[in-house]
N, C-alpha and C positions, 0 to 999 in steps of 0.2 A: 629501324623505327620500332619502338616498343609501344604496343597498345595496351592500355590498362582499362579496367572497369572501375568506375567510381559511383558513389551514391550520396544522396543528401538533398539539399534544396536544389530545385531545377536550375541549371545554369542560365544566367540572363542572356549571355551571348555564346554563340557556338565557336567563335574564334576570338581569342583574346591575347593581348600581349601580357605575359606574366612577369617579364623583367625587361623594361625598356633599356636599361644600361647594357645588358648582355644580349639584347634583341632576341629573347626567348618567347616563343608563341605556343599556345595550346589550342588544339582543335578538338571539338566534341561532336559526337553524332550518336544516333540510335538512342535518343533521350526518350525514356518511357517511364510512366508512373503506374505502379500496379494497384490492385484493388485495395490494398492497405495504405496507400498513399506514399509508398517508398519510390523515389525516383532514382533510376540508374542510367548510366550512359557509358560509352566508350570514349577514350581520349588518347591523343598522341601529342607529344611535345616536339617542337622544331627549333633549330638554332637560328632561324630566320623567319620572316613572315612568309608563309607558304603561298604558292600560286594555286589557282584552282586546279590545275593539272596535277600538282602534288597531292592536294587534298583528295581528289578523285582516285588517284592511285592508292593512297593509304586506305581509304574507306573501301574501295573495291577489293583490295587484298584481304582486308578483314572480313568482308561479306563473303568472299569466295571461300575463306577458311571455315566460316560458319556453315555454308552450304555443304562443303566437303564433310564436315563433322555430322551434319544431319543425314547425309546419305549413308555414311559409314555406320552410324550408331542408332538411327531413328526408325528402322524398319522392324515390324513384328510379324510373325507368322505363327498361327495357332497359339497366340498368347506368349510366345517367346521372342526375344530379340534375335535378329539376324544380322550378323556382322558382314556388311557389304564392302569389304576391302576390294581393291581393284583385282587382286588375285582371285578372290571368291567370286566376284562378278564374272570373270572369264571362265572359271571352272563351272559355274552354274549354267552359263550360256553354252559352253561346250557340251555339257551333259545333256542339256535340252536338245541342242542341234543333233547330237549323235542319236538320241532317242527318236527324233523325227526321221532322220535319215535311215535308221535301221529298224524302224517299226517297233522300237522298244526293246531291242535285243540287249542293250546295256543296262536294262532295269532289273532289279530295283536299284535306286540311287538313294543314299542317305546323306543328310547334311546335319552338322552339329549346330544347335541353336541354343540360345539362352546366354546367361552370364556365368562368371566364374563360380558363383555359389548356387546357381540354379540353372542347370543345363540339361540337355538331352539330345536325342536324335529324332529327326523326322525322316520317314522313309517314303519315297515316291515309287509306287508300283506300276503306274500307267503313264503313258505319254501325256494324257490329259491332266493328271495330277501335277506332273513336273512342269507342264506348260502353264498351269494356273499359278504355280509358284514363281516361275520366271517372269510371267506377265505382271505379277504383283511387284516383283523387284523393279522391273522397268517403270511401272507406274510410280513407285516410290521415288526413284531417281528423277524422273521427269517432274514430279510435284516439287521436289526439293530444289531443282534447278529453276523452275518457274517462280517459286517463292523468293529465291535469291535475286533473280532478275527484277521481280516486282519491288523488292526492298531497295535495290539500287535506283530503279526508275522513280521511286517515290521520294527521293531526297531533293529538297528544295535548296539548290546550291546558291540561290540569291540571298540566303540568310548568312552567308559567309562574306565578310569584307576582306577579300583576298588581294594579294599583290597583283599588279598588272603583269600579264605574261610578257616576257621579253620578245621583241619583234626580231625576226631573223630576216636577213636580206639575201 
């Protein structure tokens, strides 16, 4: 399933049949109009009228990818971006745990921050400094996950005229 971003006049319906002969359907979500009046949304095409379960799976996968990207690229520390890949998260946690367990014997610890064209290193000399950084990482991750859950929870699925789920016996 390929998800694309579109813009223009706000779509009248969130689920439409775009080709009755070929039974092609288009679902839209995340419709938003910015302060300049430009409306954007995400959409995905189906080769059949999707069920609610299929729509939820498509939108959830898209929202999960948005949440992952926000976690990965959205944190800043001392004005620099912090890349929170899974490996970096584990490394930062391990450095903090070791600092706590050894009373800071592994310190100082430095991490690379910033972007390709504007980067540097931040050095943590105390357990408290490293702890503040790790707690900020955790807060960022928690905030991103909570925002992703809220976005999914705020979808009004009743706006979609979906195919009836097939009953199983």
